[in-house]
LUMMI-64712 format. One record per residue: x, y, z of N, C-alpha, C in turn. Coordinates in steps of 0.2 Angstrom, whole numbers, plus 2048, in hexadecimal, padded with zeros to 3 digits. Each point is the difference from the previous one (the first is absolute). Example, Ala and Ser with C-alpha at 12.3 -4.5 7.8 and 13.67 -1.06 7.14 Angstrom:
# LUMMI-64712
8427E48277FC806800804806800
7FE8057FC8048068017FC805803
This chain:
# LUMMI-64712
E306D9B968017FA804806801806
8018068038048008047FF7FF808
8057FE8047FF8008097FD808801
7FA7FE8047FE806803802801808
8028058038018018067FB804804
7FC7FD8057FB802802802807805
7FC8057FE8018078027FF800808
7FD7FB8027FE8008088057FA803
8047FF7FC8047FA804806802806
7FF7FD8058048038058098007FE
8048048038077FD7FF8027F9803
8047FC7FC8027FA8028078007FF
8057FC8058068007FF8027F8802
8027FD7FB8047F98028067FF7FF
8027FB8038077FE8018027FB7FB
8058027FB8017FA7FB8077FF7FF
8047FB801807801800804804804
7FC8008068048068057FF8077FD
7FB8017FC8018077FE7F7803801
7FF8068027F98028018008037F9
7F97FE7FE7FE8027FA7F9802802
7FE8057FD7F88037FD7FE7FE7FB
7F87FF8017FC7FA7FC7FB8067FE
7FE8027FB7FA8037FE800807801
7FA8028027FF808801802801808
8058058018008028067FB805803
7FD7FF8057FB8057FF803806806
8038057FC8028058047FF8077FC
7FA8027FF7FE8077FD802803804
7FE800807803806805805802800
8067FB7FD8078027FF8018037F9
7FA8007FC8018027F88037FC7FB
8007FA8038037FB7FB7FB7FF7FA
8018017FA7FA7FE7FA8027FB7FD
7FD7F98028037FA7FD7FC7FE7F9
8037FE7FB7FE7FF7FB7FB7F9801
7F88017FD7FC7FB8018027F97FC
8038017FD8017FA7FD8077FD7FE
8027FA7FF8087FE7FF7FE7F97FD
8057FE7FA8017F97FF7FF7FB805
7FF7FA7FF8017FB805808800802
8047FE7FB806800800803806804
7FC8058038048058047FE7FF806
7FD7FC8037FC7FE806805802805
8067FF8008048038078058067FE
7FD8037FB8038077FE800805805
8028068018008078027FA8017FB
7FB8048017FC8037FB801807801
8018057FA7FF8077FE7FD8027FD
7FC8058007FC8037FC8018067FC
8038007FA8038067FD7FA8057FD
7FC7FB7FD7FA8047FC7FA7FC804
7FB8047FE7F97FD8047FB7FF7F9
7FD7FA8007FB7FF7FB8057FD7F9
7FB8007FC8027FE7F97FE8047FA
8078037FD7FE8067FB7FC7FF7F9
7FF7F87FF7FB7FD7FC7FA800802
7FF7F98057FA7FE8037F98017FD
8027FB7F97FA8007FC7FF7F97FE
8057FA8027FF7FA8017F97FD801
7FD7FC7FA7FA7FD8018007FC807
8047FA8008017FC805801802807
8038068018038038067FD804804
8007FD8057FC804808805804803
8068007FE8068048068008067FF
8008048048028087FF7F98057FE
7FB7FB8007F98037FE7FF806807
7FD8067FF7FF805804806802804
8067FF7FD8078038018038057FB
7FE8068018038037FA809800800
8018007FA808801800803806801
8067FE8038028068048097FD800
8048067FE806800801804801807
8027FC804801803806807803800
8008068058078048008067FB804
8058037FE8067FC802801802808
7FE8058028018018087FA7FA802
7FA7FF7FE7FB7FB8038047F9800
8037FF7FB8037FA7FE8067FE805
8058058028047FF8037FE801808
7FA8018017FE8018077FD7F9801
7FD7FC7FA7FF7FA8028077FC801
8038017FD8067FB800804801807
8018058028028018077FD7FD806
7F88008007FB7FD8048017F97FE
8017FD7FA8017F98008077FE803
8048058008077FD8028007FF808
7FB8048037FE7FF8087FE7FA801
7FC7FD7FA7FB7FA8028037FA7FD
8037FF7FB8047FC7FE8087FE802
8028068028088008038047FF7F7
8057FC8018047FD7FA7FD7F97FD
7FB7FF8027FF7F97FF7FF7FE7F9
7FB8057FC7FD7FE7F98067FE7FB
7FE7FA7FC8058007FB7FD8017FA
7FA8017FF7FB8017F97FB807803
8008057FA7FB8048017FC8017FA
7F98028017FB8007F97FF808801
7FE8037FB7FE8077FD7F97FF7FC
7FC8048047F98017FD8008077FF
7F98017FE7FA7FC7FE8017FB7F9
7FC8027FB8007FC7FA8068007FC
8028067FF8058027FA805807802
8047FC8048048068048058037FA
8027FD7FA8038037FC7FE8067FC
7F98028027FE8067FD804805804
8028008058048058058068027FC
8018058028078047FD8057FB802
8057FE7FB8087FC800802803808
8018077FE8048048067FD7FE808
7FA7FF8007FD7FF8068007F9801
7FF7FD7FD8037F78008057FF802
8058037FF808800800802802807
7FC8058028008028087FE7FB805
7F87FD7FE7FE7FC8048037F9801
8047FE7FA8047F9800805801804
8048078008058018047FE800807
7FB8048017FE8008087FF7F9802
7FC7FB7FD7FF7F98028067FE801
8058007FC8067FB802804803805
8008078018038038057FD7FE808
7FB7FF8007FC7FE8067FF7F9801
8007FC7FB8007F98018077FD7FC
8048008028077FE7FD8007F87FD
7FC7FC8058007F97FC7FA7FF7FC
7FE8067FD7FC7FE7F98047FC7FB
7FA7FC7FD8047FC7FA7FD8007F9
7F98048027FD8017FB7FA804800
7FE8067FC7FB8048017FC7FF7F9
7F87FF8007FC7FF7FA7FB804800
7FC7FE7FA7FA8067FF7FD7FD7FB
7FA8038007FB7FF7FA8018037FC
7FF7FF7F98018057F97FC7FE7FD
7FE8057FA7FB7FF7FA8077FE7FA
7FE7FD7FB8047FF7FB8018087FD
7FA8047FF8018047FB804808804
8007FE8068038058058087FD7FF
8047FA7FF8047FE8008038037F9
7FC7FE7FB8028017FA8018087FE
7FD8038038008097FF807801805
8027FD8048058038058078017FC
8048048018087FF7FC8037FA801
8027FC7FD8057FC803805802805
8058057FF8048018047FD802808
7FA8037FF7FD8018077FD7F9803
7FF7FB7FC7FF7F98038067FD802
8058017FD8077FC802801803807
7FF8088018028038067FC7FC805
7FA7FF7FF7FB7FD8058027FA802
8037FC7FC8027F9801806801804
8068047FD8058028047FF800807
7FB8058037FE8038047FD7FA806
7FF7FC7FC7FE7F98067F77FF7FD
7FD8027FC7F97FC7FF8017FB7FA
8007FA8048037FB7FC7FA7FD7FB
7FA7FF8037FA7FD7FD7FA8037FE
7FC7FF7FA7FA8047FF7FA7FA7FE
7FB8018047FA7FD7FF7FC8047FA
7FE7FB7FB7FC8037FB7FB7FD7FE
7FA8018007FA7FC7FE7FF7FF7F7
8027FB7FD7FE7FE7FC7F87FF7FD
7FF7FD8047FA7FC8007FF7FB7FB
7FF8037F88007FD7FB8048027F9
8017FC7FB8048037FB7FB8017FB
7FA7FE8007FC8017FB7FC808800
8018027FA7FF8077FF7F9801802
7FB7FC7FD7F8802801801800808
8017FB8027FF7FF807802806805
8068017FE8048088047FB806800
7FE7FF7F97FA8077FF7FA7FF804
7FD7F97FF7F97FF806802802805
8057FD804802803806803806802
8008047FB803806802806801802
8047FC7FF8068018028068057FE
7FF8037FA8028057FE8078017FD
8007F97FE8077FF7FC8007FB7FB
8037FF7FA8007FB7FD8057FB800
8007FA7FD8057FC8008068027FE
8008047FC8088037FE803804805
7FB8038038038058068027FC807
7FA7FC8018047FA8048067FC7FF
8018007FB8077FC7FE806807800
7FE8057FE806805801801802807
7FB8018058028018068047FA803
7FD7FA7FF8047FA8038078017FE
8018007F98067FF7FE805806804
7FE8067FF8038058018037FF809
7FA7FE8058017FE8068067FB800
8017FC7FD8067FC7FF8058037FD
8008047FD8058057FD803803805
7FB8038048038048048037FC807
8007FA8018047FC8057FA7FD804
7FB8028017FB7FE8047FD7F9800
7FF7FC8077FD7F97FF7FA8017FE
7FD7FD7FB7F78017FE7FD7FC802
7F98028027FC7FA8037FB8027FD
7FB7FC7FC7FA8027FB7FC7FA804
7F88037FF7FC7FD8037FB7FF7FA
7FE7F98007FA7FE7FC7F97FE803
7FC8017FC7FA8008047FB7F97FC
8007FC8027FB7F97FC7FA802801
7FD7FE7FB7F98027FF7FD8067FD
8048068007FF8057FE7FD8017F8
8017FB7FE7FC8017F97F97FE800
8007FC8057F87FD8027FF7FA7FC
7FC7FF7FE7FC7F97FC8038017F9
8008077FE7FE8007F88098017FF
8038038038078027FD8067FC803
7FE7FC8048067FB8048067FE7FB
7FF7FE7FB8067FE7FB8038057FE
7FD8057FE8028067FD806803806
7FC8008058048038068067FB802
7FF7FB8008067FB8008058007FC
7FF8007FB8058007FA802808800
7FD8048008048087FF804801807
7FE7FD8058048018088077FD7FF
7FF7F97FD8067FC7FF8058057FA
7FE8037FC8038037FB805806805
7FB8048038038068038067FE806
7FE7FB8048047FD8048087FC7FC
7FE7FD7FC8067FE7FC8048057FF
7FD8057FC8048067FC804805807
7FD8008068038028058057FD804
7FD7FA8028057FB804801805807
7FA7FF8048028048068027FC805
8038028068047FC8047FA7FC805
7FA8037FF7FC7FB8067F98007FA
7FC7FC8007F98007FE7FC7FE804
7FC8058037FB7FE8067F87FF7FF
7FE7FB8027F97FE7FC7F9802806
7FD8037FE7F98028037FB7FC7FD
7FB8008037F97FC7FC7FA804802
7FD8037FB7FB8078017FA7FC804
7FF8048057FA8008027FD808802
7FC8027FB7FE808803800802806
8038048027FD8028087FB807800
7FC7FE8047FD807802803807801
7FB8047FD8068067FD8018007FB
8027FC7FB8027FF7FA7FB8017FA
8018037FA7FA8017FB7FF7F87FE
8057FD8007FE7F87FD7FC7FC805
8008018077FB7FD8047F98027FE
7FF8077FF7FA8017FF7FD7FE7F8
8048007FD7FF7FC7F87FE7F9802
8047FB8047FE7FA8007FA800804
7FD8058047FB7FF8037FA8017FD
8018047FA7FB8007FA8017FD7FB
8047FB8017FF7FA7FA8058047FA
8048038018038037FA8097FE7FF
8007FC8068097FB7FE7FE7FC805
8027F97FB7FE7F98048087FD802
7FF7FF8058077FD8028017FA7FD
8087FD7FE8027FB7FE7FF7FA806
7FE7FA7FF8007FA8048067FE803
8007FD8068087FD8028047FD7FB
7FA7FB7FD8057FD7FA8038047FB
7FC8057FF8038047FB806804802
8008038068058018038057FF7FE
8017F88028057FC8018037FD7F8
7FB8017FB8017FF7FA8048067FF
7FF8058018038097FF8077FE802
8007FE8068078008038047FC7FC
7FD7FB7FC8047FA7FF8028037F9
7FD8037FC8018037FB8068057FF
8008058058058058028077FB801
8007FD8058057FD8028047FB7FB
7FB7FE7FA8037FA7FB8038057FC
7FD8078008048037F9806806803
8017FF8058068048038077FE7FF
8038067FE8087FE7FD803805804
8007FF8058048068068057FD805
8048058038047FD8067FE802805
7F98028017FC8028077FF7FD805
7FF8028067FE7FD8077F87FF7FE
7FD7FB8007F98008007FD7FF807
7FB8048027FF8018077F7801800
7FE7FA8047F7800800800802808
8028068018018018077F8804803
7FC7FE7FF7FA8058037FB7FB801
7FB8028057FC7FC8027F97FF7FA
8008037FA7FC8017FC8017FB7FC
8057FC7FF8027FA7FB7FE7F9803
7FE7FD7FB7FF7F98028057FA801
8068027FE8067FC800806803803
8047FD8038078058028057FC7FB
7FF8047FB8057FE7FA8058057FE
8077FD8068048048008077FC7FD
8058057FC8057FC7FE8048057FC
8057FD7FE8068057FA8007FD7F9
7FF8057FD7FF7FF7FA8068007FB
8027FB7FC7FB7FC7FD8027F7804
8038008058027FA8057FA7FD802
7FB8048027FB7FF8057FA7FD7FB
8008027F97FA8007FC7FC7FA800
8037FC7FF7FD7F87FF7FE7FF805
8028018077FC7FD8077FA805801
8028067FE7FA8058017F97FD7FD
8037FF7F97FB7FD7FB7FB7FA802
8057FA8037FE7FA8027FB802807
8018058037FA8028067FB8017FD
8008067FB7FB8017FD7FB7FA7FD
8037FC7FB7FE7FB7FF7FC7FA804
8037FF8067FE7FD8047F9803804
8018068017FB8048027FA8007FB
8008017FA7FC7FE7FC7FC7F97FF
8047FD8007FD7F97FF7FD7FE807
8038018067FD8008067F88037FF
8008067FE7F98048007FB7FC7FB
8037FE7FA7FB7FC7FC7FD7FA802
8057FC8057FE7FA8017FC800807
7FF8078037FD8008077FE8077FF
7FA8027FE7FD8068007FE803806
8007FC8057FF803806806805802
8067FF7FD8068058037FF8067FD
7FA8017FB7FF8077FE7FC805806
7FE7FD8047FE804806805802804
8067FB8028058038048038067FD
8017FF7F88048067FE7FB807801
7F97FF7FF7FC8058007FF804808
8027FB803801804808804804802
8078017FC8058027FF7FD8087FF
7FB8017FA7FD8068017FE805805
7FE7FD8057FF803807806802804
8057FD7FE8068008058028077FD
7FF8027F98038047FD7FE807802
7F97FF8027FE807803802802806
8037FB8038038038088068047FF
């Protein structure tokens, strides 16, 4: 449940606070710029740079991203060529940059250090560089290498936890155990990175929503990431789970159950994280700083649940969001 950047989207430049900012995928294939097709919503204003293509795992049941894209490590020459083209487009304006595709840390550390050095050389006003990463990849990376990458300016890692429930992780073919998720998360923090973990409401289905919620809380509490970002499951065309749902082999949780699941997770959290519901897939904008805003978030959830139970017609409003999530 990440933001998709349409392959056919035309180049767009807007002015924000007097700065020229590029949004989305710039259509510049004739100039050889190879853009990442996906990025987190929080990287909407970031310079986009592709270091790898596709996903080295690419087996997750719920995911439709990178299907049909063979995994490939790009050469340093290719990457630097894109940085040079980007410098002509963005000038010195960008303050953020995002490295794609799905798990850039699989690239050799020396290459990533060269890429980071080049980015900060061409864009001296950069404040942060971020990337997707898998928890297992982080766990396998040498701690000294992680610290070198952080010192070189890789500031934040976006990691898909999805769930802390071992059985659900196996079911969705995530390729990691709760213990490995914890190990990777703690090592990322030890390496000095800001850690942004994604959880997926509804991924336990009707049968394991409690186990999913409780185990996710347990993992989050052990890691205490800087950011907890919430997504709500809607199987996307192209994902195995979409086909399973069509065949009746997976039943989506109801909106009421999703809200109950969110409440159960938030109630159990003992973290100092930013809690962010920053995606169109979610029913409510539940944003705040833990533990300071925990009670106000719970109150919002309680009110939404009360309204839904008193007025069942609101259920249709929630269900309409499913159509928006396919856009």
